[in-house]
C-alpha positions as CSV (number, residue, x, y, z in Angstrom):
1,M,236.7,134.3,-2.2
2,Q,236.1,131.7,0.4
3,L,234.3,128.4,0.7
4,E,231.3,129.3,3.0
5,Q,229.9,125.8,3.8
6,V,229.7,122.2,2.6
7,A,226.6,120.0,2.9
8,L,226.8,116.7,4.7
9,I,223.9,114.3,4.4
10,V,223.0,112.8,7.8
11,E,220.3,110.4,9.0
12,D,219.2,112.5,12.0
13,Y,219.7,116.2,12.9
14,D,220.0,115.7,16.7
15,R,222.4,112.8,16.6
16,A,224.6,114.7,14.1
17,I,224.5,117.8,16.3
18,D,225.5,115.8,19.3
19,F,228.5,114.3,17.4
20,F,229.8,117.5,15.8
21,V,229.2,119.7,18.8
22,D,229.6,117.5,21.9
23,V,232.2,115.1,20.5
24,L,234.2,117.0,18.0
25,G,233.8,120.4,19.7
26,F,232.3,122.3,16.8
27,D,230.1,125.4,17.4
28,L,226.4,125.2,16.6
29,V,226.0,128.2,14.4
30,E,222.4,127.8,13.4
31,D,219.5,125.4,14.0
32,S,216.4,127.0,12.4
33,P,213.1,125.6,11.0
34,A,213.0,125.6,7.3
35,L,210.9,124.2,4.4
36,T,211.9,121.9,1.5
37,N,211.2,123.1,-2.0
38,D,207.9,121.4,-1.9
39,G,206.8,122.8,1.4
40,R,207.7,120.0,3.9
41,A,209.3,120.9,7.3
42,K,213.1,120.5,7.7
43,R,215.8,122.3,9.7
44,W,218.7,124.5,8.6
45,V,221.5,123.2,10.8
46,V,225.0,124.6,10.5
47,V,228.1,123.7,12.6
48,R,231.6,125.0,12.4
49,P,235.0,124.3,14.0
50,P,235.9,127.1,16.5
51,G,237.8,129.8,14.6
52,S,237.0,128.4,11.2
53,R,235.2,130.3,8.5
54,T,234.0,127.2,6.6
55,A,231.0,125.4,8.1
56,L,229.1,122.2,7.6
57,L,225.4,122.2,6.7
58,L,223.9,119.1,8.3
59,A,221.3,118.0,5.8
60,R,218.9,115.2,6.8
61,A,218.5,112.7,4.0
62,D,215.3,113.2,2.1
63,G,214.3,110.2,0.0
64,D,215.9,106.9,-0.9
65,R,218.7,108.3,-3.1
66,Q,219.9,110.7,-0.3
67,A,219.5,107.9,2.3
68,R,221.9,105.7,0.3
69,A,224.5,108.5,0.2
70,V,224.6,108.8,4.0
71,G,228.2,107.8,5.0
72,E,229.2,107.3,1.3
73,Q,229.5,110.9,0.1
74,F,233.1,110.3,-0.8
75,A,232.8,106.6,-2.0
76,G,234.9,105.4,1.0
77,R,237.7,107.9,0.6
78,V,238.6,110.5,3.2
79,G,236.5,113.5,2.4
80,F,237.2,115.9,5.2
81,F,240.4,117.1,6.8
82,L,240.3,118.5,10.4
83,R,243.5,120.1,11.5
84,V,244.0,120.6,15.3
85,E,246.7,122.3,17.4
86,D,247.3,119.4,19.8
87,F,247.1,116.1,17.9
88,A,247.8,113.8,20.8
89,D,245.2,115.5,23.1
90,S,242.6,115.6,20.4
91,Y,243.2,112.0,19.4
92,A,242.9,110.8,23.1
93,R,239.8,112.9,23.7
94,L,238.0,111.5,20.6
95,R,239.0,107.9,21.5
96,R,237.5,108.5,25.0
97,A,234.3,109.8,23.4
98,G,234.0,106.6,21.4
99,V,234.9,107.9,17.9
100,E,235.6,105.1,15.5
101,F,239.2,105.3,14.2
102,V,239.9,103.2,11.1
103,S,243.7,103.4,11.3
104,E,246.5,104.0,13.8
105,P,248.1,107.5,14.1
106,R,251.0,107.9,11.8
107,H,253.5,110.7,10.9
108,E,253.5,112.0,7.4
109,P,255.5,114.9,5.8
110,Y,252.3,117.1,6.2
111,G,252.0,116.2,10.0
112,D,250.5,113.6,12.2
113,V,247.4,112.0,10.9
114,V,244.7,109.4,11.8
115,V,241.5,108.5,10.0
116,F,238.2,108.4,11.8
117,R,234.5,108.1,10.9
118,D,231.9,110.7,11.6
119,I,228.3,109.9,12.8
120,A,227.2,109.2,9.3
121,G,230.2,106.9,8.5
122,N,232.2,109.4,6.3
123,R,236.0,109.2,6.7
124,W,237.9,112.2,8.0
125,D,241.6,112.9,8.5
126,L,242.5,114.2,12.0
127,L,245.6,116.2,11.3
128,G,248.1,117.7,13.7
129,P,249.8,121.1,13.2
130,E,251.5,121.7,9.9
131,P,255.3,121.0,10.3
132,E,257.5,124.0,10.0
133,R,259.1,124.2,6.6
């Protein structure tokens, strides 16, 4: 069993693609025209970290309720955890790209970590390699 993908509500497909692909370095897996259940045009946009099996479905907010959820899908908590091989390099690269960090890097028993916000405002942990046990 595996977790295939997780939906992330965003305001705009193209801005979200730019952030996840150009800034974070994810792969654009799919960007296809689709229809809502009631026949309106939308896109099926899937991004995935290189080498990962789990992907994000970037879902444009549809209606007021979903628009209110943009950036608040986890009620202000960290909702995503992105582990990288080179923490210092990844952190520096993301800072140069203008990513908003909401804390300073720190070392925890599970590795180096720093919290950042995605294009929608959701909080993510950027994690370094797992320490050897």
